[in-house]
C-alpha positions as CSV (number, residue, x, y, z in Angstrom):
1,M,-93.8,-29.9,16.7
2,P,-95.5,-33.8,17.7
3,Q,-93.5,-36.5,17.4
4,L,-94.2,-38.7,14.5
5,T,-94.7,-42.3,14.4
6,Q,-92.6,-44.5,11.8
7,M,-95.0,-44.6,9.2
8,E,-95.3,-41.4,9.0
9,L,-91.6,-40.6,8.7
10,N,-91.6,-43.6,6.1
11,T,-94.3,-41.8,3.9
12,I,-92.4,-38.3,4.1
13,K,-89.3,-39.5,3.3
14,E,-91.3,-41.6,-0.2
15,L,-92.6,-38.5,-0.7
16,V,-89.3,-36.4,-1.1
17,A,-87.5,-39.1,-3.2
18,T,-90.5,-38.9,-5.2
19,E,-90.6,-35.4,-5.1
20,D,-86.7,-35.8,-6.4
21,V,-86.6,-38.2,-8.9
22,N,-89.7,-36.1,-10.5
23,S,-87.6,-33.4,-10.5
24,K,-85.0,-34.5,-12.1
25,K,-87.0,-36.5,-14.6
26,L,-88.5,-33.1,-15.6
27,Q,-85.3,-31.4,-15.7
28,L,-84.0,-34.2,-18.1
29,Y,-87.0,-33.8,-20.3
30,A,-86.7,-29.8,-20.2
31,Q,-83.1,-29.7,-21.9
32,N,-84.3,-32.5,-24.3
33,C,-87.1,-30.9,-25.5
34,R,-87.4,-28.6,-28.8
35,D,-90.2,-26.4,-28.3
36,S,-89.7,-23.7,-26.1
37,Q,-92.9,-23.3,-24.4
38,L,-92.9,-26.8,-23.3
39,Q,-89.3,-26.4,-22.1
40,S,-90.5,-23.6,-20.3
41,I,-93.5,-25.5,-18.1
42,L,-91.3,-28.6,-17.4
43,S,-88.3,-26.6,-16.4
44,Q,-90.9,-24.6,-14.1
45,E,-92.7,-27.9,-12.8
46,A,-89.2,-29.5,-11.9
47,Q,-88.6,-26.5,-9.8
48,K,-92.1,-26.7,-7.7
49,S,-90.9,-30.7,-7.5
50,A,-87.4,-29.4,-6.4
51,N,-89.2,-27.3,-3.4
52,N,-91.3,-29.8,-2.7
53,A,-88.8,-31.7,-1.8
54,R,-86.9,-28.7,0.0
55,N,-90.5,-28.2,2.1
56,L,-90.8,-31.6,3.4
57,I,-87.3,-32.1,4.4
58,G,-87.8,-28.8,6.1
59,F,-90.9,-30.4,7.8
60,L,-88.5,-32.9,9.3
61,K,-85.9,-30.9,10.4
62,S,-88.5,-28.9,12.5
């Protein structure tokens, strides 16, 4: 893997933090939602954000 610049590293860290926050917010919204269809969509999107964060972290480790 090519070396990342400090700016690239900082950007990836910000993206990880953003995806993590989005995942937590979406999960909270899903837990408080009364509409089952919307709850399902919110849960799926929360999982996607969590996966995105994990993928970005994996990119940093490789």
